[in-house]
C-alpha positions in Angstrom: -24.6 6.1 -22.3 -23.3 6.9 -25.8 -26.2 8.8 -27.2 -30.0 8.9 -27.3 -31.5 5.5 -28.2 -33.5 6.8 -31.1 -30.7 8.8 -32.7 -30.4 8.6 -36.5 -27.1 9.0 -38.3 -26.0 12.4 -39.5 -26.9 13.0 -43.2 -24.0 12.9 -45.6 -24.5 16.6 -46.4 -25.7 19.3 -44.0 -26.3 23.0 -44.2 -25.5 25.5 -41.4 -28.0 28.3 -41.3 -26.6 31.7 -40.1 -27.6 33.0 -36.8 -29.7 36.2 -37.0 -30.3 37.1 -33.4 -27.8 37.8 -30.5 -26.8 34.7 -28.5 -26.0 34.4 -24.8 -24.4 31.0 -24.3 -22.0 29.2 -21.9 -20.6 26.1 -23.7 -19.1 23.1 -22.1 -16.6 21.3 -24.3 -15.3 17.8 -23.8 -12.0 16.8 -22.3 -8.7 17.3 -24.0 -7.9 14.5 -26.5 -4.1 15.1 -26.1 -4.3 14.8 -22.3 -6.8 11.9 -22.3 -4.7 9.6 -24.6 -1.5 10.4 -22.7 -3.2 9.8 -19.4 -4.6 6.4 -20.6 -1.0 5.2 -21.4 0.3 6.5 -18.1 -2.6 4.9 -16.2 -1.9 1.5 -17.8 1.8 1.8 -16.9 1.0 2.8 -13.3 1.2 0.4 -10.4 -2.4 0.5 -9.2 -5.9 1.6 -10.1 -6.2 5.1 -11.6 -9.5 7.0 -12.2 -9.5 9.6 -15.0 -12.2 12.2 -14.7 -13.3 14.4 -17.5 -11.8 12.1 -20.1 -12.8 12.7 -23.7 -14.9 9.9 -25.2 -14.5 10.1 -29.0 -13.2 8.0 -31.8 -9.6 8.6 -31.0 -9.9 7.8 -27.2 -12.2 4.8 -27.9 -9.5 3.4 -30.2 -6.9 3.9 -27.4 -9.2 2.2 -24.9 -9.9 -0.7 -27.2 -6.2 -1.2 -27.7 -5.5 -1.2 -24.0 -8.2 -3.8 -23.5 -6.7 -5.9 -26.3 -3.4 -5.7 -24.5 -5.1 -7.3 -21.4 -5.7 -4.2 -19.3 -8.9 -3.9 -17.3 -10.6 -0.6 -18.3 -13.9 0.5 -16.9 -15.8 3.3 -18.6 -18.7 5.2 -17.0 -20.8 8.2 -18.2 -20.0 11.7 -17.0 -23.3 13.5 -16.0 -21.8 16.9 -16.7 -20.8 16.3 -20.3 -22.2 13.7 -22.7 -18.9 13.3 -24.5 -16.8 12.8 -21.4 -16.3 9.6 -19.4 -14.9 8.6 -16.0 -12.4 5.9 -17.0 -10.8 3.6 -14.5 -7.6 1.7 -15.5 -6.0 -1.1 -13.5 -2.3 -0.5 -14.1 0.3 -3.3 -13.8 3.5 -1.4 -13.1 4.8 -1.5 -16.6 3.8 -5.1 -17.4 1.7 -5.8 -20.5 -0.6 -8.7 -19.8 -0.9 -10.0 -23.4 1.3 -10.4 -26.4 1.3 -12.3 -29.7 3.8 -14.5 -31.5 5.6 -14.2 -34.8 3.0 -16.5 -36.3 0.1 -14.7 -34.6 1.0 -11.2 -33.6 -1.4 -9.4 -31.2 -3.4 -7.0 -33.4 -3.8 -3.4 -32.4 -6.1 -1.3 -34.7 -5.4 2.4 -34.2 -7.9 3.9 -36.8 -6.6 7.3 -37.8 -5.5 8.3 -34.3 -1.9 9.5 -34.5 -1.6 9.6 -30.7 -2.6 5.9 -30.4 -0.4 4.9 -33.3 2.7 6.6 -31.9 2.2 6.1 -28.2 1.3 2.4 -28.5 4.3 1.7 -30.8 6.6 2.7 -28.0 4.5 1.2 -25.2 4.4 -2.3 -26.7 8.2 -2.4 -26.7 7.8 -3.1 -22.9 5.9 -6.3 -23.7 7.2 -9.8 -24.2 5.9 -10.7 -27.6 5.0 -9.5 -31.1 2.5 -6.8 -31.8 1.0 -5.6 -35.1 -0.2 -2.0 -35.4 -2.5 -1.0 -38.3 -5.1 1.6 -39.0 -7.2 3.1 -41.7 -5.6 3.9 -45.1 -4.8 7.5 -44.2 -3.0 6.4 -41.1 -0.9 4.1 -43.3 0.2 7.3 -45.1 1.2 9.2 -42.0 4.9 9.4 -40.9 6.4 7.0 -38.4 10.0 6.7 -39.6 11.6 8.9 -36.9 9.9 7.0 -34.1 10.8 3.6 -35.6 14.4 4.7 -36.0 14.5 5.7 -32.3 13.0 2.4 -31.2 15.6 0.5 -33.3 18.3 2.6 -31.8 17.1 1.4 -28.4 17.5 -2.2 -29.6 13.9 -3.1 -30.5 12.9 -4.8 -33.7 10.4 -2.9 -35.8 9.4 -4.1 -39.3 7.2 -2.0 -41.6 5.2 -4.4 -43.8 5.5 -2.3 -46.9 9.2 -1.4 -46.3 8.4 2.3 -46.0 8.6 2.9 -42.2 4.9 3.4 -41.9 2.0 1.3 -40.7 1.2 -1.5 -40.8 4.2 -2.6 -38.7 5.3 -5.4 -36.5 7.0 -4.5 -33.2 8.9 -7.1 -31.2 8.8 -6.3 -27.5 11.2 -7.3 -24.8 11.1 -6.8 -21.0 14.7 -6.5 -20.1 13.7 -4.1 -17.4 14.9 -4.4 -13.8 12.5 -3.4 -11.1 13.3 -0.4 -8.9 11.4 2.0 -6.7 10.3 5.2 -8.3 11.4 8.6 -7.0 8.9 10.5 -4.9 7.3 13.6 -6.4 4.7 16.0 -5.0 1.2 15.6 -6.4 -0.1 18.6 -8.2 -2.2 19.8 -11.2 -5.2 17.5 -11.1 -3.6 14.7 -9.0 -5.6 14.0 -5.8 -3.3 11.7 -3.9 0.2 12.0 -2.7 2.0 9.4 -4.7 5.0 8.6 -6.8 5.6 9.8 -10.3 6.2 7.5 -13.3 10.0 7.4 -13.5 12.8 5.2 -14.7 13.9 1.7 -13.7 17.3 1.0 -12.3 18.5 -0.7 -15.5 21.3 0.9 -17.4 19.6 3.6 -19.5 19.3 2.9 -23.2 19.8 6.1 -25.3 18.2 7.2 -28.5 17.6 10.4 -30.4 14.4 11.3 -32.2 13.5 13.9 -34.7 10.3 15.8 -34.2 10.5 17.6 -37.6 7.4 15.8 -38.7 5.6 15.2 -35.4 6.2 15.9 -31.8 4.2 12.8 -31.0 7.3 10.7 -31.7 9.1 12.3 -28.7 6.0 12.1 -26.5 5.6 8.4 -27.3 9.2 7.8 -26.1 8.8 9.9 -23.0 5.5 8.2 -21.9 7.0 4.7 -22.0 10.6 5.7 -21.4 10.4 5.7 -17.6 9.5 2.0 -17.6 11.9 1.2 -20.4 14.8 3.0 -18.8 15.3 5.1 -22.0 17.2 8.4 -22.3 15.7 10.4 -25.1 17.4 13.2 -27.0 15.1 15.4 -29.1 16.3 16.8 -32.4 14.7 18.8 -35.2 13.3 21.7 -33.2 14.2 24.0 -30.4 13.0 22.9 -27.0 10.7 26.0 -26.6 9.0 25.1 -29.9 7.6 21.8 -28.5 4.6 22.6 -26.4 3.1 19.1 -26.9 6.4 17.6 -25.6 6.3 19.9 -22.7 2.7 18.7 -22.0 4.0 15.1 -21.9 6.8 15.9 -19.6 4.5 17.7 -17.2 2.0 14.8 -17.2 4.8 12.3 -16.5 5.9 14.4 -13.5 2.5 14.8 -11.9 0.8 11.6 -12.8 0.0 9.2 -9.8 2.3 6.3 -10.5 0.7 4.1 -7.7 -2.8 4.9 -8.7 -5.2 7.6 -7.7 -7.4 10.2 -9.4 -6.5 12.5 -12.3 -8.7 15.3 -13.6 -8.5 16.1 -17.4 -9.2 19.6 -18.4 -11.4 20.7 -21.3 -10.0 20.6 -24.8 -8.7 24.1 -25.9 -8.8 23.2 -29.6 -12.5 22.3 -29.3 -13.1 25.5 -27.4 -11.5 27.5 -30.1 -14.6 27.0 -32.4 -16.8 28.8 -29.9 -14.3 31.5 -29.2 -14.2 32.0 -33.0 -18.0 32.0 -33.1 -18.1 34.7 -30.4 -15.8 36.8 -32.6 -17.7 36.2 -35.9 -21.1 37.0 -34.3 -19.9 40.4 -33.0 -18.4 41.9 -36.2 -21.1 44.5 -36.5 -20.9 47.5 -34.2 -24.7 48.2 -34.8 -25.9 44.8 -33.7 -26.7 43.7 -30.2 -23.6 41.8 -29.0 -23.5 38.1 -28.6 -21.7 36.6 -25.6 -20.4 33.0 -26.2 -18.4 31.7 -23.3 -16.5 28.4 -22.9 -16.9 27.0 -19.4 -13.7 26.1 -17.5 -11.3 27.4 -20.1 -8.0 25.4 -19.6 -5.6 27.0 -17.2 -2.8 24.5 -16.8 -0.8 26.0 -19.7 -0.2 22.5 -21.0 -2.3 23.1 -24.1 -0.8 25.5 -26.6 -4.3 26.2 -28.0 -5.4 27.7 -24.6 -3.8 30.9 -26.0 -6.4 31.1 -28.8 -8.4 34.0 -27.2 -5.3 36.2 -27.3 -5.3 36.0 -31.1 -8.6 37.8 -31.5 -8.5 40.6 -32.8 -6.6 38.9 -35.5 -2.9 39.4 -35.8 -1.1 39.9 -39.1 1.1 36.9 -38.6 0.6 33.7 -36.6 2.9 30.6 -36.4 1.7 27.0 -36.0 5.1 26.3 -34.4 5.3 28.9 -31.7 1.8 30.5 -31.3 -1.0 28.0 -31.7 -1.5 24.3 -32.3 -4.3 22.9 -34.4 -6.6 25.8 -33.5 -4.6 27.8 -36.1 -7.0 26.2 -38.6 -9.9 27.9 -36.9 -8.1 31.2 -37.1 -7.3 30.8 -40.8 -10.9 30.2 -41.6 -12.2 33.2 -39.6 -9.5 35.4 -41.1 -10.9 34.8 -44.6 -14.1 36.7 -43.8 -13.7 40.4 -44.5 -16.0 41.4 -41.6 -14.1 39.3 -39.1 -10.8 40.8 -40.2 -12.0 44.3 -39.1 -10.5 44.9 -35.7 -12.2 48.2 -34.8 -15.5 46.6 -33.7 -16.9 45.6 -30.4 -16.1 42.1 -29.2 -17.2 40.6 -25.9 -15.0 37.6 -25.0 -15.8 35.1 -22.4 -12.3 34.1 -21.6 -9.9 37.0 -22.4 -10.4 40.7 -22.5 -9.2 42.2 -25.8 -8.0 45.7 -26.6 -9.4 46.5 -30.0 -7.1 48.2 -32.5 -8.3 50.6 -35.1 -7.0 48.9 -38.2 -8.1 46.6 -41.0 -5.3 44.3 -42.2 -5.0 43.8 -45.9 -3.6 40.3 -45.4 -2.9 37.8 -42.7 -0.1 35.3 -42.8 -0.1 31.9 -41.1 3.3 30.4 -41.0 5.1 27.1 -40.1 2.1 25.0 -41.3 4.2 22.0 -42.5 2.9 19.6 -39.8 -0.7 20.2 -41.0 0.2 18.5 -44.2 0.7 15.1 -42.6 -2.3 14.9 -40.3 -5.8 13.7 -40.9 -5.7 15.2 -44.4 -3.3 17.6 -46.3 -4.7 20.4 -44.3 -2.8 23.3 -45.9 -4.1 22.4 -49.4 -7.6 21.6 -47.9 -7.9 25.0 -46.3 -6.8 26.9 -49.4 -9.1 24.9 -51.6 -12.2 25.2 -49.6 -11.8 28.8 -48.6 -11.2 29.6 -52.3 -14.6 27.9 -53.0 -16.2 30.4 -50.6 -14.7 33.4 -52.5 -11.6 34.0 -50.3 -8.2 34.9 -51.8 -5.7 32.5 -50.3 -2.1 32.1 -51.5 0.0 29.1 -50.5 3.8 29.6 -50.5 5.8 26.8 -49.0 4.3 26.2 -45.5 2.7 29.6 -45.3 -0.9 30.6 -46.1 -1.5 34.3 -46.8 -5.2 35.1 -46.4 -6.7 38.3 -47.9 -10.0 38.9 -46.1 -12.8 38.7 -48.6 -16.6 38.9 -48.9 -17.5 35.3 -48.6 -20.4 33.3 -50.1 -21.7 29.8 -49.6 -20.2 26.6 -51.0 -20.3 22.8 -50.7 -17.3 22.0 -48.4 -15.3 18.9 -48.8 -14.2 17.9 -45.2 -11.7 15.2 -46.4 -12.9 13.1 -43.4 -11.1 15.6 -41.2 -12.9 16.6 -38.0 -11.2 20.0 -37.9 -12.1 21.0 -41.4 -15.8 20.2 -40.6 -15.8 22.2 -37.4 -14.0 25.2 -38.8 -16.3 25.6 -41.7 -19.4 25.0 -39.6 -18.4 28.0 -37.5 -18.0 30.0 -40.7 -21.6 28.9 -41.6 -22.9 30.7 -38.5 -22.4 33.9 -40.4 -21.9 33.1 -44.1 -25.1 31.8 -45.8 -25.0 28.6 -47.9 -22.2 26.7 -46.1 -22.8 23.0 -46.7 -20.6 20.3 -45.2 -19.9 16.9 -46.7 -19.5 13.9 -44.4 -20.1 15.9 -41.2 -19.9 12.7 -39.0 -16.1 13.0 -39.2 -16.3 15.2 -36.1 -16.7 11.9 -34.1 -12.9 11.8 -34.0 -12.7 14.4 -31.2 -16.0 16.1 -30.7 -19.0 13.8 -31.4 -21.6 16.2 -30.0 -20.2 19.3 -31.7 -23.2 19.9 -33.9 -25.5 19.3 -31.0 -23.7 22.2 -29.2 -24.3 24.4 -32.2 -28.0 23.5 -32.3 -29.0 23.3 -28.6 -30.9 26.4 -27.6 -29.0 28.9 -25.4 -27.6 29.1 -22.8 -26.1 25.6 -23.3 -25.8 25.9 -27.1 -25.9 28.5 -29.8 -29.4 27.7 -31.1 -28.3 27.4 -34.7 -30.5 25.7 -37.3 -28.9 22.8 -39.1 -30.6 21.2 -42.1 -30.3 18.0 -44.2 -29.0 19.7 -47.3 -30.6 17.1 -49.6 -34.1 17.6 -48.3 -34.0 21.0 -46.6 -35.4 19.4 -43.4 -34.4 20.9 -40.1 -32.5 18.4 -38.0 -33.5 17.8 -34.4 -30.7 18.1 -31.8 -31.0 14.3 -31.2 -30.1 13.7 -34.8 -26.9 15.7 -34.7 -24.7 13.3 -32.7 -21.8 11.9 -34.8 -21.4 8.2 -34.3 
């Protein structure tokens, strides 16, 4: 069940109407995209049937599922009654064997859309196959970096050819299965694994070594670690300190605990998606005179695998936050909230559903967000996009290198360009819950990770915020059924 049968597409321009009454809500957010796409790769490489519960069902994970099916894997997808954008996904793993491959004349085509995880993880995985594979995506994906990953794969002895000679997609990858079979080591099952089984580890073949830089993306290292056990690869990571790589740590932990012989694996909710509702809770409680709102996110992630699980700790706002060591993509949510002069006041009451906060009696004159370089090479050039769109709303934002300095301002409405970036759309939608006149272009881009996001905003409490969302061209209030992004 993808969505209501009579659903109409989202209008190309919508307006978020600010909330005027207190809200009491407990929001369920879909499963983690980062964990879901890693788990899909590991399930395909496992030796047996694996059932993933709480798996995100969005554009990025559908792309990954489609690619696994194109490779010949049997993947069954069933609805999750607890969350409409989750699925129970069963994958029949083949112990590192890829059932299908192409030839030089007719490569097996894998379309990855604009999913960086699919593009990077599959590039490494298909090296385990026996033939030729062609990876391609949307134009923006063809602009995103791949060079460090391709260099590492070549160092391991695999042939990788970028069609445009720029080490980006589209690319041909020539797989080879020179792997000797060997039993895996035994590891204890934990952290979402429901059977006692082996972990996905290395073959007995002589390890092949490579080094990979994560200066542009930690997904390069994660791709090699996910497939490296079956490939017998030793991976050295360069370009960052080990403790600055939370997404790589997530991958390592998943590889350790994942059921290599099949079983069940529970995927926790997405902390980045939860950050929008944590931010809404903060924005809606800025006034000490108003009745407080309470917006809670159900089952806030506790595994510590997701760096964005720390988001509640950054409200009240801190004067400096790093994309490298403090938060992941949810730093975009924080940048947006920080631009509002009321939200920047830290001596007001705030009721948080997931973390108690000790409120300080201060009003920072500016807030700095550092180490934002990786935001530039994601779905859009996010550093410039944030500065540009916040400036439209009346904020003072200075861009210096990979740092944004935000001076909290009295904001006003504007027509926001989302750049086909799901996080831009969701960040500014949250701002629109307080600031009148926020209109979003191409809101359907949220389908990448959170297709029912606008439904969560509009659904009456306690399961949503009860916000009014209008077709900006006609002024018509949109029904909840019309707000699913497909």
